[in-house]
Structure formats: C-alpha cells, structure tokens
N, C-alpha and C positions, 0 to 999 in steps of 0.2 A: 169566113166569119169576120165581120167588121170589128176593128179595135180602135177606140178613140180615147184620148186622154185630155182632160182639162187640167191645166197645170199653171204654175207661176214660174216665171223665169228665174227667180231667186230661191226657189224651194229645193233643198237637198233631196228630199224624198221624191219629188217630181223628177229631178235629174236621174236619180237611181232607177226609177220606174222606166224612163225612156231608155237608159243604158241597158237594163235587163232585157227589154223587148228587142233592142238592136242586137244584142249578143245572142239572143235566142232565134234571130232571123225572122221575127214577126213583123209583118207589114202593119203599120199603124199611122194614124194621123193624130196630131195634137194641136191644142190651142193654148198659147201662153196668155192667159186672160189679162194679166197685168200690162201686157204690151199692146192691147187693143185700144182703138180710139173710143171715146166716151159712149157714143151711140151704139157702136158694135158691142162694146163691153157690157152695156146694160142688157142687151138682147141675149148674150151668151150667159150672163149671170142668171137670168130668168130660166134659161134652158137647164143650167146646172141645178138650180133650186128644185126643179121637178124631179131630178134624179137623186139629189143629195141636199135635203132642206137645210143642213147645217153649213153648206157652202164651204167645205174643207177640201184641201188639195193634197195629193192628186185625186181626182175623181176619174176612175178608169171604167170604161164601158166595153165589155167583151160580149158581142152579140146583144142579148137582152139582159145580161147580168151586169150589175153595177157594183164595183168594188171601191170603197172609200178608203183612201190611204194606200200606201204601197205595201200590200200584204203579199209577198212573193208566192207563198204556197197557194193562196186563193187565185192568184193570177195564173199560176201553173195549171191548177185544176180547171179553170175556166177555158184555158187554151188547150187542154189535154196534153200538156208537156210532161 
C-alpha cells in the first residue's frame, strides 16, 4: 500500500507524522511543499487541493484514504497497525 505525505518543512505536526511512520517501519514518500521551486510547487498544490480543498498540512494519503492532519489513530487504522 502506498503512503504519501504532503508536508511543510517547518510544521511540527508534519515532523511528528514522518517520525511516527519511521518508528512504525512504514515505507513512505513525502514532499515538503514549501521547499519546492515555484512551478513545481504550483502543480503539487493543485494535486493537494483535489485531496484536501482546505490545503492544510500534513495531508496523508494511505492507499485511497486521505487523512488531513496528523491523527495517529486514523493513520494506524488506515495502515492496519
């Protein structure tokens, strides 16, 4: 199951989500949106808005499930942990 995070490099909730996944041994990819170049950033923001119209962080995608914010219990359920 693919796990992808859209994060901000300065966001404490985003850092906590990444650390939780690392500690749980989950393979995941992430994009720190604030560190992208302008053109790339615009494309990723459009991608996130389709998943999370409010464009808040972190936006966590586990398979086809979207979790907005770091909600540990929801992430555990989505990952069957």
